[in-house]
C-alpha positions, 0 to 999 in steps of 0.5 A, spaced: 792 733 465 793 731 472 794 724 471 799 721 467 797 718 460 801 715 455 797 712 449 801 707 445 798 706 438 800 699 434 797 699 427 797 695 420 800 699 414 794 703 411 789 703 416 790 710 418 793 709 425 798 714 424 792 719 423 788 716 428 794 717 433 796 724 431 788 726 432 789 723 439 795 727 441 791 733 438 785 732 442 789 730 449 794 736 448 800 731 448 806 730 444 806 725 438 812 720 438 814 717 432 820 717 428 821 724 431 825 720 436 831 719 432 832 726 431 832 727 439 837 721 440 841 724 434 842 730 438 843 727 444 849 722 441 851 728 436 850 723 430 846 724 424 839 722 424 839 720 417 844 714 419 840 712 425 833 712 420 837 707 416 836 702 421 829 704 424 824 698 426 828 694 422 830 686 423 838 685 425 842 682 419 844 675 423 850 674 418 853 681 420 851 681 428 852 677 434 850 678 441 855 677 447 853 677 454 846 681 452 850 686 448 849 686 441 853 689 435 847 690 430 846 697 429 838 695 428 838 692 435 842 698 438 838 703 435 832 700 437 834 699 444 836 707 444 829 708 442 826 704 448 830 707 453 828 714 450 821 712 451 822 709 458 826 715 460 820 720 458 815 715 461 819 714 468 819 722 468 812 722 469 811 725 462 804 724 458 805 722 450 802 718 444 807 714 441 806 710 435 809 703 434 816 702 437 814 696 442 811 701 447 805 697 449 811 692 451 816 697 454 811 701 458 807 695 460 808 696 467 806 703 467 799 705 470 798 711 465 798 706 459 793 705 454 795 700 449 791 701 442 791 697 435 788 700 429 787 695 423 783 695 417 779 691 412 784 689 406 781 693 400 780 699 404 788 699 406 790 697 399 785 703 396 788 708 402 795 706 400 794 707 393 791 714 393 796 716 399 802 714 395 799 715 388 801 708 386 797 702 383 793 697 387 798 691 386 804 696 388 800 698 394 798 691 396 805 689 396 807 695 400 802 693 405 804 686 406 812 688 406 811 693 411 806 689 416 811 683 415 817 688 417 813 691 423 810 684 426 818 681 426 820 687 429 815 687 434 815 680 436 823 680 436 823 685 442 816 683 445 813 677 449 806 680 446 804 678 439 803 684 434 796 685 432 794 680 437 788 683 441 790 680 448 796 684 447 792 691 447 787 694 451 783 696 445 783 694 438 779 697 432 777 696 425 778 703 422 774 701 416 768 700 420 767 707 423 772 711 418 778 715 421 774 720 425 769 715 428 775 711 430 778 717 434 771 719 437 771 711 439 778 711 442 777 718 446 771 715 449 774 709 451 781 713 454 776 718 458 772 712 461 779 708 462 782 714 466 776 717 469 
């Protein structure tokens, strides 16, 4: 691939967005960046990946953190910034990749090779997928879905001027419940190939 291609995938919980991102990465022959970023950062910083993972994509605790002259002592903020720097560093080096979440749609907004995707889904389909995937009741799945989306929205909107899930913040938004996951992947492949032609 001669031109740089970066696909950022935002997603609602239970929409199958992670599967879609993995299939896009496979199709285009690109690395997939997700929570595996923490492993790379842990190696660079000579620290424990498990320790970093505790604060991944989480809101900072205002009772135990403060910001002075733009610097925060919040572990959630520090780890978020480490991931933003890692993603930006790879993009600035000219690498192509697929990245899930982590405000990449905002962090890399000035990169001409960026394609910003958001995957949503019908509520009932997301509940069913979550219940089946995790082997839990529909009620528990609905609760998990609502909590995860609330956390993702807060995290994204805290670190970005774009609003999580707002179609104006992305190049394309797709409801995976309408086409199924494979149909969603096929649609996105066509869109990305046309956009980068």
